[in-house]
LOGU-473365 format. One record per residue: residue number from 1; residue in one letter; x, y, z of N, C-alpha, C, O in turn. Coordinates in steps of 0.05 Angstrom, whole numbers. Example, Ala and Ser with C-alpha at 12.3 -4.5 7.8 and 13.67 -1.06 7.14 Angstrom:
BEGIN
   k r    n_x    n_y    n_z   ca_x   ca_y   ca_z    c_x    c_y    c_z    o_x    o_y    o_z
   1 A    264   -114    156    246    -90    156    264    -66    156    285    -66    169
   2 S    257    -45    142    273    -21    143    258      1    157    268     23    161
This chain:
BEGIN
   k r    n_x    n_y    n_z   ca_x   ca_y   ca_z    c_x    c_y    c_z    o_x    o_y    o_z
   1 M  -1733    875    428  -1756    861    439  -1770    847    416  -1770    857    393
   2 F  -1781    823    422  -1797    808    402  -1823    800    415  -1824    791    438
   3 I  -1845    803    400  -1871    795    410  -1882    772    392  -1883    775    368
   4 A  -1889    750    405  -1900    727    391  -1930    725    398  -1937    724    421
   5 M  -1947    723    377  -1975    721    382  -1987    697    367  -1978    691    345
   6 N  -2006    684    379  -2023    664    366  -2051    673    368  -2061    680    390
   7 R  -2066    672    346  -2094    679    346  -2111    654    344  -2104    636    329
   8 F  -2132    653    360  -2150    630    361  -2179    640    356  -2187    660    368
   9 Q  -2194    626    339  -2222    631    336  -2237    610    352  -2241    588    343
  10 V  -2244    618    376  -2257    599    395  -2286    597    390  -2301    617    387
  11 I  -2295    572    387  -2323    566    381  -2341    578    402  -2336    576    426
  12 K  -2363    591    393  -2383    602    412  -2391    581    433  -2397    558    425
  13 G  -2391    589    458  -2398    570    480  -2374    556    492  -2377    543    513
  14 E  -2351    558    479  -2326    544    489  -2307    564    503  -2285    556    511
  15 E  -2315    589    505  -2297    609    516  -2288    603    545  -2264    604    551
  16 E  -2306    595    562  -2299    589    590  -2279    566    591  -2259    567    606
  17 G  -2284    545    576  -2266    522    576  -2239    529    564  -2218    519    574
  18 F  -2238    545    543  -2213    554    531  -2197    570    551  -2173    565    554
  19 E  -2210    589    564  -2195    605    584  -2185    588    607  -2162    592    616
  20 A  -2201    569    617  -2193    552    639  -2169    535    630  -2151    530    646
  21 M  -2169    525    606  -2147    509    596  -2121    524    598  -2100    513    606
  22 W  -2121    550    590  -2097    566    591  -2089    573    620  -2066    571    628
  23 K  -2109    580    636  -2104    588    664  -2094    565    681  -2079    570    700
  24 N  -2101    541    675  -2094    518    692  -2070    502    682  -2062    482    694
  25 R  -2058    510    660  -2036    495    649  -2009    506    661  -2008    528    670
  26 E  -1989    489    660  -1962    497    667  -1948    505    642  -1944    488    624
  27 S  -1939    530    639  -1927    539    614  -1896    534    613  -1885    531    592
  28 F  -1883    534    637  -1854    531    639  -1840    555    628  -1815    555    625
  29 L  -1854    577    620  -1841    600    608  -1821    613    628  -1800    623    619
  30 H  -1827    613    653  -1809    626    673  -1782    612    674  -1763    623    685
  31 E  -1779    588    662  -1754    574    662  -1736    581    638  -1713    573    637
  32 V  -1747    597    620  -1733    601    594  -1719    628    594  -1732    649    599
  33 P  -1693    629    587  -1679    655    585  -1692    672    564  -1700    663    542
  34 G  -1695    698    570  -1705    717    551  -1735    722    552  -1745    740    539
  35 F  -1749    705    567  -1778    709    570  -1784    733    587  -1771    737    608
  36 V  -1803    751    579  -1810    774    594  -1838    771    607  -1841    774    631
  37 E  -1859    767    590  -1885    764    601  -1904    751    581  -1898    749    557
  38 F  -1927    741    591  -1947    728    575  -1974    740    581  -1980    749    603
  39 H  -1991    742    560  -2018    752    563  -2037    734    547  -2031    726    524
  40 L  -2060    727    558  -2082    714    544  -2102    736    540  -2113    748    559
  41 L  -2109    742    515  -2126    765    508  -2152    755    495  -2152    738    477
  42 R  -2174    766    505  -2200    761    493  -2208    784    475  -2207    807    484
  43 G  -2215    779    450  -2222    800    432  -2252    800    425  -2268    791    441
  44 P  -2258    811    402  -2286    813    394  -2299    786    388  -2286    767    380
  45 A  -2326    786    392  -2342    762    385  -2353    766    357  -2362    788    350
  46 A  -2354    744    342  -2367    744    316  -2391    725    319  -2397    715    341
  47 E  -2404    719    297  -2427    702    298  -2421    674    307  -2437    662    322
  48 D  -2398    663    298  -2392    635    304  -2368    631    323  -2362    608    330
  49 H  -2355    652    331  -2331    649    348  -2325    675    363  -2336    696    357
  50 T  -2307    672    383  -2295    695    397  -2265    694    391  -2253    673    393
  51 L  -2254    717    384  -2225    718    378  -2209    720    404  -2215    736    422
  52 Y  -2189    703    406  -2170    704    428  -2142    706    416  -2137    698    393
  53 A  -2123    717    432  -2095    717    424  -2078    711    449  -2084    720    471
  54 T  -2057    696    445  -2036    694    465  -2014    713    456  -2008    715    432
  55 H  -2001    725    475  -1982    747    469  -1959    743    488  -1962    747    512
  56 T  -1935    735    478  -1912    733    495  -1891    754    486  -1888    759    462
  57 V  -1878    765    506  -1857    785    501  -1831    772    508  -1828    760    529
  58 W  -1811    776    490  -1785    764    493  -1764    786    490  -1769    806    477
  59 H  -1741    782    502  -1719    801    499  -1710    803    470  -1702    824    460
  60 S  -1711    780    455  -1702    779    428  -1717    757    412  -1728    739    424
  61 Q  -1716    759    386  -1727    738    369  -1712    712    373  -1723    690    373
  62 G  -1685    714    378  -1669    691    383  -1678    676    408  -1678    652    409
  63 D  -1685    691    429  -1695    679    454  -1721    664    449  -1725    641    459
  64 F  -1739    676    433  -1764    662    426  -1758    636    411  -1769    615    417
  65 E  -1741    638    391  -1735    615    375  -1722    593    391  -1728    569    387
  66 A  -1705    600    410  -1693    580    429  -1715    567    445  -1714    543    450
  67 W  -1735    582    454  -1758    571    469  -1772    549    453  -1779    528    463
  68 T  -1776    555    427  -1791    535    410  -1776    509    406  -1787    489    398
  69 R  -1750    509    411  -1733    485    409  -1727    472    436  -1713    453    438
  70 S  -1738    484    458  -1731    475    485  -1748    453    495  -1770    447    486
  71 E  -1738    440    516  -1753    419    530  -1777    432    544  -1798    420    546
  72 A  -1774    456    554  -1796    471    566  -1819    474    546  -1843    471    554
  73 F  -1813    480    521  -1834    483    501  -1848    456    497  -1873    455    495
  74 R  -1833    435    494  -1845    408    490  -1863    401    514  -1885    390    510
  75 K  -1854    406    538  -1871    400    562  -1896    417    562  -1918    407    568
  76 A  -1894    442    555  -1917    461    556  -1938    453    535  -1962    458    539
  77 H  -1930    441    513  -1948    435    491  -1954    405    489  -1967    396    470
  78 A  -1946    389    509  -1949    360    508  -1978    351    504  -1983    332    489
  79 G  -1997    364    517  -2025    355    515  -2042    372    496  -2067    371    497
  80 A  -2030    389    480  -2044    409    464  -2064    396    445  -2086    408    441
  81 G  -2058    373    434  -2076    361    414  -2097    343    426  -2114    333    412
  82 S  -2096    338    452  -2113    318    465  -2140    330    475  -2159    315    480
  83 A  -2141    356    478  -2166    368    488  -2187    368    466  -2181    367    442
  84 R  -2213    369    474  -2234    370    454  -2232    395    438  -2222    416    448
  85 P  -2241    395    414  -2239    419    397  -2253    443    409  -2277    441    416
  86 R  -2239    464    413  -2250    489    424  -2248    512    405  -2261    533    409
  87 Y  -2233    509    383  -2230    531    364  -2231    522    335  -2227    498    329
  88 I  -2236    541    318  -2239    536    289  -2212    537    276  -2199    558    277
  89 G  -2203    516    264  -2178    515    250  -2154    517    269  -2158    519    293
  90 P  -2130    517    258  -2106    519    275  -2102    548    284  -2112    566    272
  91 P  -2086    551    306  -2080    579    314  -2063    592    292  -2049    578    277
  92 R  -2065    618    290  -2050    633    270  -2027    648    284  -2032    666    300
  93 F  -2002    641    277  -1979    654    290  -1972    680    276  -1973    682    251
  94 E  -1964    700    292  -1954    725    282  -1930    733    300  -1934    734    325
  95 G  -1907    740    289  -1884    749    304  -1877    777    296  -1878    784    273
  96 F  -1869    793    316  -1863    821    312  -1837    829    326  -1834    823    349
  97 V  -1820    843    312  -1796    855    323  -1803    883    330  -1814    898    313
  98 A  -1797    892    355  -1803    919    363  -1785    939    348  -1760    936    347
  99 V  -1797    959    336  -1783    980    322  -1780   1004    340  -1760   1018    339
 100 Q  -1800   1010    356  -1799   1032    375  -1815   1024    400  -1836   1011    398
 101 T  -1806   1033    423  -1820   1029    448  -1821   1057    462  -1801   1071    463
 102 V  -1845   1064    472  -1849   1088    487  -1859   1080    514  -1879   1066    516
 103 D  -1845   1089    536  -1853   1081    563  -1872   1102    575  -1879   1122    562
 104 A  -1882   1096    599  -1902   1113    612  -1891   1142    618  -1907   1160    622
 105 Q  -1865   1145    618  -1853   1172    622  -1849   1187    596  -1840   1209    596
 106 G  -1856   1174    574  -1853   1187    548  -1827   1183    535  -1821   1194    514
 107 S  -1810   1167    547  -1784   1161    535  -1787   1141    513  -1800   1120    516
 108 A  -1774   1147    490  -1775   1129    467  -1749   1115    463  -1727   1127    468
 109 S  -1750   1090    454  -1725   1076    447  -1730   1060    422  -1711   1046    413
C-alpha cells in the first residue's frame, strides 16, 4: 500500500471555499487502476491558517506514479491554478509506503 498526502495551509476565512472546491470537483480517481480511497482532512488552526491534507490510498507506489502521468490526472488538475489564492505557498507533498497494517480484527500484515 502507498499513501500520498498533500498539506495545505489554508488562509483564515478561506476554509469554506477551499472545502467546496474539493467537494465540487471531478477527481477522475475512480477511473485509475490501483486507487483505493481519498480523504480531505481538516487539521488544527493556527493564527494565520488552517491546516488541511489530502490523503489518497493506492495499492502500490507504482499505481500512484502511473496516476500522476495519466490523462485522468491532467483532467483533475486542469483548473488548479485558476482559482483565487486560498492557501499560503504551494501544497507540500508527502508519500508513504506502508510497512505494517493492522485491521479492526487485530490482524497485522
